[in-house]
C-alpha positions in Angstrom: 77.7 91.2 114.8 81.4 92.0 113.5 80.3 90.7 110.1 77.5 93.3 109.7 80.0 96.2 111.0 82.5 95.2 108.5 80.1 95.1 105.7 78.9 98.7 106.8 82.2 99.8 106.7 83.0 98.6 103.5 80.2 99.9 102.1 80.7 103.3 103.3 84.4 103.1 102.0 83.0 102.4 98.5 80.4 105.0 98.5 83.4 107.5 99.5 85.4 106.2 96.8 82.8 106.5 94.0 82.2 110.3 95.2 86.0 110.8 95.1 86.2 109.5 91.9 83.2 111.4 90.7 85.0 114.7 91.7 88.5 113.6 90.6 88.0 115.9 87.6 87.2 119.2 88.7 84.9 121.5 86.8 86.5 124.3 84.9 84.2 127.1 84.2 86.6 129.1 82.2 87.0 126.1 79.8 83.2 125.6 79.9 82.5 129.3 78.9 85.1 129.0 76.0 83.4 126.0 74.7 80.1 127.3 75.2 80.8 130.4 73.1 82.6 128.5 70.5 80.0 125.5 70.2 76.7 126.2 71.8 75.9 130.2 71.9 74.6 130.4 68.5 71.7 128.1 69.4 71.5 128.2 73.2 71.3 130.7 75.9 71.7 129.8 79.5 68.7 131.1 80.8 66.0 131.2 77.9 64.9 129.5 75.1 66.5 130.3 71.5 66.9 127.9 68.5 67.6 125.4 71.2 66.2 125.2 74.8 68.1 126.9 77.7 71.2 125.1 79.1 70.8 126.3 82.6 69.5 123.5 84.9 70.2 120.7 82.3 73.2 119.6 84.4 70.7 119.0 87.3 68.1 117.7 85.0 70.2 114.7 83.8 72.3 114.3 86.9 71.0 110.6 87.1 71.3 109.8 83.5 74.6 111.5 82.3 75.7 108.8 80.0 72.4 109.4 78.1 73.3 113.2 78.1 76.8 112.6 76.7 75.5 110.4 73.8 72.9 113.0 72.9 75.7 116.0 72.7 78.0 113.9 70.9 75.7 112.4 68.1 72.1 113.5 68.7 71.0 112.8 65.0 72.2 109.1 65.4 70.4 108.6 68.8 67.2 109.9 67.3 67.4 107.8 64.5 68.0 104.7 66.8 64.5 105.1 67.9 65.8 106.2 71.5 62.2 107.5 73.1 63.8 110.2 75.0 66.1 111.5 71.9 62.8 111.5 69.6 60.8 113.5 72.1 63.7 116.0 72.6 64.4 116.2 68.9 60.9 117.4 68.3 61.6 120.6 70.3 61.8 123.9 68.1 62.5 123.7 64.4 66.0 122.7 64.3 68.0 119.5 64.6 70.6 119.3 67.3 73.9 119.0 65.7 76.7 116.2 66.4 79.8 117.2 68.7 81.8 113.9 68.5 85.0 115.6 69.5 83.7 116.8 73.0 84.8 114.7 75.8 82.5 113.8 78.8 84.6 116.3 81.1 84.3 119.0 78.5 80.3 118.4 78.4 80.3 118.6 82.2 82.3 122.0 82.3 80.0 123.6 79.5 76.8 122.5 81.3 78.4 123.7 84.9 79.4 126.9 83.0 75.8 127.4 81.9 74.3 126.6 85.5 76.7 129.2 87.1 75.7 131.7 84.6 72.0 131.1 84.9 72.2 131.5 88.3 74.3 134.8 88.2 71.7 136.4 85.9 68.6 135.3 88.3 70.4 137.1 91.0 72.1 140.2 89.4 74.5 142.3 91.5 74.3 146.0 90.8 77.3 147.9 91.3 77.4 151.3 93.0 78.3 153.8 90.5 81.1 156.2 91.6 81.0 159.8 90.8 83.3 161.3 88.3 86.7 162.7 89.5 86.0 166.5 88.9 89.3 168.4 88.5 90.0 171.0 91.3 87.1 169.7 93.4 87.7 170.6 97.3 86.6 168.4 100.1 83.7 170.3 102.0 85.7 169.5 105.1 88.6 172.0 103.7 86.1 174.8 103.7 85.1 174.1 107.4 88.8 174.0 108.4 89.5 177.4 106.5 86.4 179.0 108.2 87.7 177.6 111.7 91.0 179.1 111.0 89.7 182.3 110.3 87.6 182.4 113.4 90.7 181.5 115.6 92.5 184.4 113.9 89.9 186.8 114.6 89.6 185.7 118.2 93.4 186.2 118.4 93.3 189.8 116.9 90.6 190.5 119.4 92.7 189.0 122.3 95.5 191.2 121.2 93.7 194.3 121.1 92.1 193.7 124.6 95.8 192.8 125.8 97.2 196.0 124.3 94.3 198.1 125.6 94.8 196.7 129.1 98.6 197.3 129.0 98.2 200.9 127.7 95.8 201.6 130.5 98.0 200.1 133.1 100.9 202.4 131.9 98.7 205.5 131.8 97.4 204.9 135.3 100.9 204.3 136.6 101.9 207.6 135.0 98.8 209.3 136.5 97.0 209.7 133.0 93.6 208.6 132.1 92.9 205.2 131.1 92.6 203.8 127.4 89.2 203.5 126.5 87.1 201.8 123.7 86.6 205.3 122.0 90.5 205.8 122.0 90.8 202.2 120.2 88.1 203.2 117.5 89.9 206.8 116.9 93.2 205.1 116.4 91.8 202.4 114.1 90.0 205.1 112.0 93.3 207.1 111.7 95.0 203.8 110.5 92.2 203.3 107.8 92.3 206.9 106.6 96.2 206.6 105.7 96.7 206.9 102.0 99.2 203.9 101.8 96.8 201.6 103.8 93.7 202.5 102.1 95.3 202.0 98.5 96.7 198.7 99.6 93.4 197.4 100.7 91.6 198.7 97.7 94.0 197.1 95.5 93.9 193.9 97.1 90.2 193.8 97.0 89.9 194.8 93.1 92.9 192.1 92.4 91.2 189.5 94.3 87.7 190.2 93.0 88.9 190.4 89.3 90.8 187.1 89.7 87.7 185.3 91.1 85.5 187.0 88.2 88.1 185.7 85.6 88.1 182.2 86.9 84.2 182.1 87.2 84.0 183.5 83.8 86.0 180.7 82.3 83.9 178.1 83.8 80.7 179.2 82.0 79.6 176.6 79.6 82.1 174.2 80.8 80.7 171.0 82.2 83.7 168.9 83.4 82.1 165.9 85.7 78.8 166.3 84.2 77.0 163.1 84.6 73.1 163.1 84.2 70.8 160.3 84.5 69.9 158.6 81.3 66.6 156.8 80.4 68.4 153.3 80.2 71.2 152.4 82.3 74.0 151.8 79.7 77.1 150.5 80.9 80.2 151.5 78.7 82.3 149.5 81.1 80.4 146.2 80.3 80.2 146.9 76.4 83.4 148.8 75.5 85.5 147.5 78.5 84.5 143.6 79.2 82.8 142.8 75.9 85.4 145.0 73.9 82.9 146.2 71.4 84.6 148.9 69.3 83.2 152.6 69.7 82.7 153.1 66.0 80.1 150.0 65.9 77.6 152.1 67.7 79.1 155.6 67.0 79.3 155.4 63.1 79.4 158.9 62.8 83.1 159.3 64.0 84.3 158.0 60.8 82.4 160.0 58.4 80.6 162.9 60.0 81.0 166.2 62.2 79.1 164.3 64.8 79.7 160.8 66.5 75.7 159.9 66.3 73.7 158.2 69.1 73.0 154.7 67.8 69.2 154.0 66.8 67.5 151.3 68.6 67.8 148.8 65.7 71.7 149.1 66.4 71.2 147.8 69.9 68.9 145.0 68.5 71.7 143.7 66.5 72.6 142.2 69.8 69.8 142.3 72.3 67.5 140.5 69.8 69.2 137.3 71.5 70.7 138.7 74.6 67.5 139.5 76.4 69.2 139.7 80.0 72.2 141.7 81.4 74.5 140.6 84.0 73.7 143.8 86.1 70.2 145.2 85.7 68.6 141.7 84.5 65.8 142.1 82.0 64.4 145.8 83.0 66.7 147.9 81.3 66.7 145.8 77.9 63.0 145.8 77.9 63.1 149.4 77.4 64.7 149.0 74.2 62.0 146.7 73.1 59.4 149.0 74.3 61.1 151.7 72.2 61.3 149.5 69.0 58.4 147.2 69.4 60.0 143.7 70.0 58.4 140.7 71.8 61.1 138.7 73.6 58.7 135.8 74.2 58.2 135.5 70.6 61.5 136.8 69.4 59.9 138.9 66.7 58.9 142.4 66.2 55.4 143.7 66.5 53.5 144.6 63.4 52.1 147.9 63.1 53.9 149.4 66.3 54.4 152.9 66.7 58.0 153.2 67.7 59.1 155.7 70.2 62.4 157.5 70.4 64.9 156.9 73.4 65.4 160.4 74.8 69.0 160.2 75.6 70.5 163.2 77.5 73.4 164.8 75.7 76.6 165.1 78.0 79.2 166.8 75.7 78.0 170.1 74.3 80.2 172.6 72.5 79.1 176.0 72.2 77.3 176.9 68.8 80.3 179.3 67.8 82.8 176.6 68.0 83.2 174.1 65.1 84.5 170.6 65.9 84.3 167.5 63.5 84.7 164.1 64.5 85.9 162.7 61.5 88.6 165.1 61.0 89.9 164.1 64.4 89.6 160.2 64.3 90.3 159.6 60.8 92.6 162.3 59.6 94.3 163.3 63.0 94.4 159.8 64.1 93.1 160.3 67.5 91.6 157.8 69.9 88.3 158.2 71.6 90.0 158.3 75.0 92.1 161.6 74.1 88.8 163.6 74.7 86.4 161.4 76.3 88.9 159.7 78.9 88.8 156.3 79.9 85.3 155.5 78.6 85.9 151.7 78.4 86.1 152.1 82.3 82.8 154.1 83.1 79.9 152.4 84.3 77.9 155.8 83.9 79.6 158.2 81.1 80.5 161.6 82.4 82.5 164.6 80.8 86.0 163.7 81.6 87.6 166.8 79.6 86.7 170.5 80.1 86.4 170.8 76.2 87.1 174.5 76.9 89.1 176.6 74.5 92.5 176.5 76.5 92.1 172.6 76.6 91.8 172.4 72.8 94.7 174.9 72.3 97.0 172.8 74.4 95.9 169.6 72.7 96.7 171.1 69.3 100.2 172.3 70.5 101.3 168.8 72.3 99.3 166.0 70.4 101.0 164.6 67.4 99.1 164.4 64.3 98.7 160.3 63.2 96.9 160.6 59.7 94.8 157.4 59.2 96.2 155.8 62.5 99.6 155.8 61.3 102.7 157.5 63.1 103.9 160.7 61.9 107.5 160.5 61.3 108.0 164.2 61.1 106.3 164.7 64.5 103.9 167.3 63.5 101.4 168.8 65.7 98.2 170.8 64.9 100.0 174.0 65.4 102.9 173.2 63.1 99.9 172.9 60.6 98.4 176.1 61.3 95.9 174.4 63.9 95.9 177.5 66.2 94.6 179.9 63.4 91.2 181.4 65.0 89.2 180.5 61.6 90.0 177.0 62.1 87.3 176.7 64.9 85.5 179.9 64.6 84.1 180.9 61.2 
């Protein structure tokens, strides 16, 4: 009896030791991502087939045969040449042959496959972040309006109360002196006489004209200014993901900034340079990318373009729009002036949904011409010249 108990205890101990040794090398997903990008990404995706099969799920599939998996990754051609049945079958997949990676250690292979497993799971369960609205300059919380209305109401009530108290006191004094009480008619007569006073009337009229004129000027200066404008777009495109996390240069898509008046909206074929292979996004899955395929005519299952397909334009909604009488040239500002995109468009690399960051009004442009130093061709200008110093405030520079 005791011998059987001891045997069970030793068996359990050995099992725990094996399990512990198996976890001694902690999986490193960051290293796995780095190795995957450097060695595997050109042929394998994590959740779909490319030149090679998807890597998501491989770690689970070969959990009981990892020694064979290590041999396959390190030298697949040799394993096929040896006649290994599993290797020969796998070697017939697709049109290419798995190249050898003899320098990868077993732990590194585990990390690559663990990363592929985690990334595949994340893509299958996308998390859509809530989009925060743009910080509109000068916007007032609605509660402030309610507080002001409440304050005005309280002041009106205090004024009415003071009138009632005053009338009561005057009536009490008149009654004591044997005079007639102070009536509402008397209050109206006194109020009318005050309003008919030339000084009071002039002051009220001046106040109304100044306040009304100021409001009119402020409102007029906001005409055609759309600071904070953030329309819905036909495709949910994240600048935060593309320009921020993936660090894609703005000029890769907006090539007009280097050679044209307009920045240009990229055509769908520019998107396809990447999305021919990247068919799922981390936020919206396949849904948004499929709209690009629908526009250009691409079959993601066959990974090829559809013949005789009638392509459809993607109807993007314009956000930044200057009036027709104002001339602006992107190349002049970016190439000659050396300005960054963020000078006008704000932290574009942080925007999930793009909105108009600056007012782009005449006063805003003039202030920029007065303050921003010109950095021709991206180099610092030792003279510290601004556009104003170079005649940039001449009306004909922008209006001709």
